[in-house]
N, C-alpha and C positions, 0 to 999 in steps of 0.2 A: 802417640798409639801403637801397641806391640801386635795390632790383629790378626799380620798375616804368618808370625812366629808361632802363635798360640793355633791358629789352623795348625799348623806345618805340624806341631807338637799332638795335634789332636788326634791325626791320620797315621803318624813316624809309628815306624815299627809295625805296622798294619798290614805291611803290604808282604802276600806271598802268603798268610794267617788264614785259619778258618776261624769261625762263632762257633758256638755248640752245638749248632745243628751239623756243621758240616758244611755250611756255605763261605766260598771264599769272599773277603771281603775286600771292597775295591782300593786301590792303590792309591799311595798318598797323591801322585801327579794327576790321577782323575780327578777325586775329588778335590784340590785344589782349581785344575782348568772348568770343575762345575760350579764352581765359587765364582770363577773371573768372569767366565762367560755368561751368566745369569741375565735375564734381561730385566728383571727386579734389580732394584738397589737393598742390599742385604747387608746389616748391623748388627753384628754380636756385642750382645751388652753384659757386663757381670751385675751381682748383686748389688754393686756400691753405683752403678749408674758410669760406669767407666766403660768405655769404648776397645773392646778387643779386636775387631775386625769389620770393615767393610771394603764391600768389592767395588770394581770400576764402574758399575751401575750407578751406583749412588754415586759417583763424582760428575759421572755422564748426566743425570739427573739435579743435580743441586749446585753443581758445579765447585763444592766442597771437597776435599782433599782429607787425607788422615789427621796433616796437621794443626787441618782446622776444627776437628772433632775429638777431641782426646775425651770429652765426657759428652754427654747428652743435654748437662745443662749449661757447657758451654756451647754447642750446637744449637740450642736456644737462644742465646744471644744474638748471633748471626742471625738466625733464619725468619726471629719473630723481636725485631725490635723496639715494638709499642709495649712496653710492660702489662698493661692490661690483659691483652690479647695473650703475648707470653704467659701470664701466670695463669688463663683461661686454658690456653693448651697444656701446659705443663699439668696440670690436674686430670685432664683427659687423658693422656699418656701415662702417667699415675695410675689410673682406674686399668690400663690397656695392659702396664707390667704386671698387676696384680691377678686381670685375667677376671676384671667385673667385665671387660667388654672386649672384643676379639678383633674389633676394626676402627677406624676414625679417619676422618679426612678432615684437614686443614690446609690454611694457606699457608705458603712459606714463601721469604724473601730469597730468594737464591744468589750465587756470587755474583751473576751478571747482571742483579738490580732488578731480575722478572720476579712478579710474585705468579708461582704457581700452586694449584692446588696437589697436594700430597695425601695418598691413601696410606695409613699404617695397619700393618697386621702384625700380628704376634705369634711364635710358637716358641715353648719349651725346649731346652735340649741339655744334655747333661752336663755336669759340673755345676750346677744352679746357674747357669745363662740364660740368656732371653736373645731369640734371633728373630731381628724385627724387618719387616721385610717391606721397602715402599716403592709405590707405582704414581707415576705421573697420571695423574686423572682430571689436569685441566680441560683439555677439550672434553672429557665425556662429561665433567660437569656444566661446561658450558652449555653441550646439545642438552642434557637434563634440565640445564634453566629453560633454554628454549623451548623446549617440548612443553615443560610446567606454565610456562607463559602464554603458549598455544593452546595448550588444553584449556586454563583459566579464562582464555577469549573466546574460546569455542563453546566452553558451559555459560560463560554470562551471553553469550550470542542465542543459545539457544534457549536460556531462561527467558528472553528477553521476547523472541517469539512464539505467537499462540500455536503452535505445532507441534506434533507427535513425532516426534523423529526414533527410527525405529531400523536397526541392523539387523539384514537377513543374509541367509546364502543363497545359493543360483537356487535353490529351490522352493524358496519360500519359508524356510525355515527361521524363526526367530531368533538371534543371538542377543539382544541386548536391544533397551529403549529408552528413551531418555523423553521428559517434556517438560514444555514451558506451560503456558498457563491450562493447557490440557491436561493437566498433572493428575486430576481426579476424573478423566472421563472412565467410562467402564468398555470403552471400545477394545483398547490391550495393557492388559498389565503387566507388572513383570513377572507375575505368577502363571503367566501364560508363557514361557520362556522354553522352547525346545517345540512348540506349536506350529503350523504351517498357517502362515498369514492366510491363505485363501479358505483354509477350512475352516477360518474363524468370521469370514464373510456370509452375507446367502449367496446361493449358488451362481446366479449370472453372474453377480458381480465377484465373487471368486475367481469362474475363467475369465473374468477382463483382465482381473490382477494379475494373475499367471501370464498371462499373453502380455504385460507390461514389462513382468518380470523379466522373459524371454526374448523381449525385445531387445532391453537394456543391456542384457548378457551378451546376446548378438551382433548388436552395433556399437556398444560401446559408449553410446549416449543417450542422455534421460530419456525415457519413455515420453509419450503424450500424456496429459493429465486423465484422470480418470475421477468423476464423479460418481456418488452414490451415496444411497441413503440409510440409515441405520438406526430402528427404533431401538428405547432407551427408557426402560418406567413406564410403557404407555405413550412416550414423546418420541417422534420422528425426527431426527437430526439429519442433517446434510455434510458431507464430507468430499474435499476434495484432495485425492493422493497422487502424488509426484514421485516415480520411481529413477533414481541416479544410481551411476555403477559406483563401486569404489575398488579398492585393491584386492587381488586374489579373488577375484569371482564374488567379492560379495558385495551388497547392494544395500541403499539406503531406501525406507520407505519412508516421505515427510507426507505427514498427513493432518491437514487443516479442517478445522470447524467451519463451515459457511453457511450456517443455518441462517445466521443472520443476514447475510447478503443475498441468500435466494429469499429470504422473506422481503427484503426491501424491494428485489426485481420484480417478484410478484406484484406487489402494492404498485410499482411503477407500472407494470403490466395494466393493472387495474384502473389506473389513473390515465392511463393512454388510450385504454378503450372508451374510455368517459370522455376524454376530450374527445375523439375520433367520433362517437355520437354527438356529441355537444356541435363539430364543427359541420356534421353532418345536417343536423336539427338548423342550423343557422345557414346552411348553403338553400337549404329545400324554403327558409322562409324568404331568402331572399331571393331564391329564385321566384316564389308567390309575390313579393313585392313589384320585383321587374315586368311579373306579367298583369299586375294590376294597373301598373303607370303606363305601359305599354298601351294601355285598356284606357286607360283615361286619358292619354294623350290622342289616342285614335279618336275619343269620342269629343274631344276639345275641337278636332280638327274639324268632324263631321258638323259639329254645331256651330261653329264660327265661319263653315263654309255656306251651312244653310244662311247663319244671319246674313252673309255679304249677298247673298243671292235674293233675299228677301230685300234686303235694303234696294238691290239695282231693280229688281221689279218695279218695286215703289218710287222710286226716283223716274222712272221711264214711261211708268203711267201719269205722273205731277207735271212732268216735261222739267223737273227741277235736277236733270241728274248732274247739271255742271255748275250748280251751284254749292259752295262748299259748306260744310257742316261742321260743328263746333269738335273742337278737340277731343277724342274720348280716349282714356285710359282702360286698360284693361287689366285685371288681376283673377287668375284664374287659381281655386283653393280643391284640397281634397274634401271629403266627406265631412270633415273633423274643422272644414274652416282653415286649414293650415295652406300657405302661401306655397302654388308651385311653381307659377310660371308669372313674370312682370312684365310687361310691355312698356317702350321706351317710353311711350307718351304718360305712364303710370311713374316713372322714375322720375321723370320733372313733374311732375302733379304732386308727388308726395317726397321729393326731395332726397330719395333714398337709390341705392343702384338695387339693383336688382340681387345681387350676392348676400346684400343687408336683410331684403324683405324675404327671401326664398329661406321655407321653415319657420318661420313664424306667424302667429295666427292671424288672419286678417282681421279680427274682431279691434286688434290694437289699434287700427286706422277709423275706426267708427266709430259714431256714440252709440249710445245703448239701446235706442229705440229701433235705430235701422239692423243693429245685430240682433235683434230678437226679431225681426221681420222676416232677414234674412236665414235665419237659423229654423225658423218657425216653419216658413211657406216652401222655401227652396230645397234647403237637405233635409226637410225633414216629409213634407209633403208633394216635393217633385214637382212645385210649380215657380212659374216663372213671377217676378214680385219688381215692384217699382216704387221707387222713395223720392217723390219730388219736393216736397219739401219738410222742412227740419232737418235734413240728412247734413251731415257736418264733417267732412275728412280734417285727421290731424295730421298736420304735415310733422318733419323731422325735427323742426327748429321747435314746436310745441306751437306753432301758430294753428290760425284752423280755418278751412275756405268750406264755402257755402258750397254743395254740390248735388246733382239729379245722379240718382243710382240705380239701376236696373241691374237683375241679376237671372240669369236662366240657369235650370241642374243642369247637370250632364249624367245622362242615364245609361247603362249599358244595356247588353241584347237582352238581360235577364230582366230590366226592368227596374233596377236598384240604383237609387242615384250615390253615382261616385266623386262627386264633387260640384260645383257652380263658378260660370263668368260673369265677375264682376265687371259692369262696363258703368264707367265713371266720369261724368262732365261739368266743368265748371259752369257756376250762374254767373 
């Protein structure tokens, strides 16, 4: 390539002369110094694509010298060894040379084997030549690619979240907004850009939102979440706003529709109140049952004590105090005939443990006639009754035992029958 001689011829003879307007021309040495010291690579191409000149910056960027680049086509052979890609780049460079485009970026294989992204720009010069300026934009391209990737990921994250993202300046002016599933919400639309966020909210909420903005600006940390309600087309919606600081006094307001969560919390609160009412009601029932049980036990104790005193008085009068009586089994029930207390003798007589009998109806141990007498006379009429004949006790193994049964009612202070004590003797 004879580029340096050509460039020298271009400026030769101009030193110390003036143009038509009387302005002095730059000297040859000054022009050549500018070309040599330019930070960007420069390639002067004639009308046939021949290389007329390239500066040192071109060699520094690509590694190729004047001998490697006699023509653009020769350089393409070195810089783009892949035929398909080389053909594509040649087409774009041809558009650049014809002026159909002003710039292009293409990957090129440099002399050291590394692949760099090169930016080409064109400028027409006198004599039908074209000056191509090249710049290594590898780092810039990589940065732009990382930025596009980060922007893509951020956009995907925004679309995936059910939030409204609003970028604000320090005084609350809306600069931009992006939304996920809240894109249709009338709370804040892009038509409101330039308005102050706190002016779009109810008075009390707007003041609280402004306080959150000032707190985030002052501390450089996210402000405490703010919850507020907003009426839209007659429907009350609930929102949560979080304000986080960004760069250069900018802030981001992240707003989420929490209407469903609020409704769920209200429903849970109603269920909790209902459960508390049920617990209180059940507690009251248990207290009443305990009181009745205590009263029943007290009445049983009084009844048995009176029976024991009567038997003792009778034995003393008849002089048979030391004569053993037949074994007596006692079963105490409530007013419905449900077994409450079972004596050890009753356990042996029935063949069942007290824990098994407790809670069962006493009628399952007796024949029907005996059941009718005890139910009618003792529990309903409150009178003592005795079954001497025909009374049968059904044991645990299914066998039957002829017995004598007597029953006394248990009556509380108000005269109400609350249970009975059944005394059972084998015949």
